[in-house]
N, C-alpha and C positions, 0 to 999 in steps of 0.2 A: 553196355550202358545199363541194362536192366540189373546186372549183377551188382553194380555200384550203388543202386538205389534199393537194394533188398534190405530187409530188416537186419540180418546178421552183419552186413557190410556197414550199415549206418551205426549199429550198436558197437561194432569193433572200432569204427572211427571215433565215436564219442568216448569210448574208454581210453583209446590212445591219446586223445586230446586232453582229457582230464589228467592222465598220468603225466603228460608233458607239463601241464600247469603246475602240478604238485612238485615236480622236479626243478622247475625253473623259478618257483616262488621264492622271493628273498627271505632270508632267515630273520627272525625277530629276536635276535640274541643281543643282550646288552653287553657292550664292550667298552673298554677304556682305550680309545684309539691313540691318544698322545701319551699314555703311561704316566699321567700326573696324579693318579689316585682317585680321580673323579670319573664316574661313569658318564660317557658322552651321549650316546644315542643308540637306537637300534641299528645294528650293522646291516647295511643294504637297503634301509628304508629311509626316505626323507625327500625333501624338495628344496629348491632354491627360489626365493622370492626377491624380485628386484623391480624397481620402477621409480617413477616420479609422480607425486601427488600434488595437486593444487588445492590448498585448504584456505579457509577463511581465518582472519585474525581473531579467532575465538577459541575457547577450549574445545577440544574434540578427542575422539578415541578411534584408534585403528585396531580392529579385531581380526584375528586369524583363527579359524576353527574349521574342522572337517565337517562339511554338511553335504548331504546327498539324498535326494528323494528316492533313488533306486538302489541304495546300498545301506546295509546295517553295519554299524561299527561297534567293536568291543571297547568301551571306554576304559575298562580296567587295564588294558594293555596298551592303550594309546600313549605315545610319548611325544611331548612337545618341546623336548630339549632343543636348544638352538644356539647358534653363534651369530652375533651381529657383526658382519664384516664392515659395514659402514652405515651410519645414520647421521644425516645433517639436514639443516634447514636453510632456506634461502638459495640464492644462485650459486652455481659452481664457481670456485675461485681459481684464477689463473696462477701460474707459477710466480709471476711478479707480485701478485697480491699476497701470496703466502710469505714472501720475503719481507713485506711491510708489516705484517701482523706481529705483535709481541708474542713471545713463547706461550705465555699463559692464555692469551686470547686464541692463538692457533690451536692449542690443546682442547679448548672448550668447544670448538666447532664439531668435533667428533668424539664426545666423551665416552660413548658406548662402543666405539670401534674395537673390533677384535676381542670382544668380551663373550665368554661362554656361559650358558645357563643350563644346568642339568636338572632333570626331573628324578623323583624317587622311583625306584623300580617297582614298588608294590602298591603305591597309592597314587591315584590320578592327581596330577599336579597342574595347576594353572599359574602361568607366569604373568606378572603385571609390572610394567615399567611406567614410572611417573616422571615426566620431563617438563622442566621449566625453561622456556626459551627467552633469551634477551638479545636485543639488537645492539651491535657494537659498531661505532663509527670511528675509524682510525685515520688520523691525518698525519702523514709522514712529514719529516722536516723538509723545508724548502730546498735544501741543498741536495736532497735525494732526487728531485725532479720526478716524483711519482704521484699518481692520482690518489685521492682518498679511497679507502677500502671499507666497504660495508659487509659485515659478516654477522652470523647468528650463532651465538654460543648457547649451550644449555648445561644444566645440571640434572642428573638423573638419580632416581632411587628405585630399586627393584625389590619385589616381594613375591614370595611363593604362597599359593593357597592350596592346601591339600585337604580335599573333602571327597569322601566316598559318595559316588552317585552323581557328581558334577562332571560335566563334559570338560576335558582338558582344553584350555584355551590360552592363546597368547594375546594379551591386551597392552596396547601402548597408549597411555593417556598423555596428551600434550597440552600445554598452556603457554601461549605466546604473550608475554607480559607487555603491557603498554608503556614501557620505559625504554630509554635509549642511553647507553653508556658511551661517552665520547672520550677518546684518547688523542692527545696532541702534545707536541714538544715545543716549548718556547725558550729561546735563548735569553738569558738574563743580561741586561745592559751593564756596562762597566761601572756606571755611576751607582747602580744598586749595590755592586760589590764594595765600592768605596764607602757608601753609606753604612752598610752592614759592618764593615771593618771598623769604621769610626765609632759606631755604636758599641761594638765589643770592647774596643780600647777604652772608650769613655766609661763603660760599665766597670771594667777592671780597675781603672783609676779611682772611680767612686767608691768601690768596695774597699780598695786599699786605703783610701783616705779615712773611711769610717773605722776600719780596723786600727789604723794608726792613732786616730783620735781616742778610741776606747782604751788603747794601751797607754797612751800618754796620760789620760785622766786617772787610770789605775795606778800608774807609777807616782803621779803627783799626790794622790790620796795616801799611798803608803808612805811617801816621804814626809807628808804633813803629820801623819800619825807618829812617825818616829821622832820628829821634832817636838811634838807635844809630850811624848813620853820622856824625852830628855829634860824638858823644862820642868815637868812634874817631879 
């Protein structure tokens, strides 16, 4: 027991521990994982963030940044490249609700889904996403026998800020607009079709009558000129 607590033993254990940390430390090498020509992230370094947040119906910001009171970071080599697997607002939609949504409304629910954002290898890069959220109320046709669906779609604009000396950060600015877009399908009554058809037919006959009248007047004028010429 005394031998394990001696200075040489403690020093040897510390050196062995430090050597293991160096060997097991993840490499900070920039790689192109999916071979698409864009550098993705540091190989072996990263984290996954997931969760559900309750926010007020007011503009806000979600900030992700490395902060620690007991650690120092090298901001020049920090990489905040990221992939947004899923980002949506409002309650989760059931499978039946997805079938009710029109294609363009369903696509707006997760505009940033599966989008990748890469940072520059040499300059600290901050990623900012600006999101405008709109509430959609979709009422399916009565024959579907389905309940109305409420979803929240959004449009997004992304920007990179490259500034030496600034801490690389990921910022998501969201703004839930105070408007509602309603979608519904209404079947047109048969008498509306007949009315429109009669209006079209009446318009055609009216235009045809006007054209015929103009042509008749033109022919009459030419005929009169010819007669006057013969008399002269």
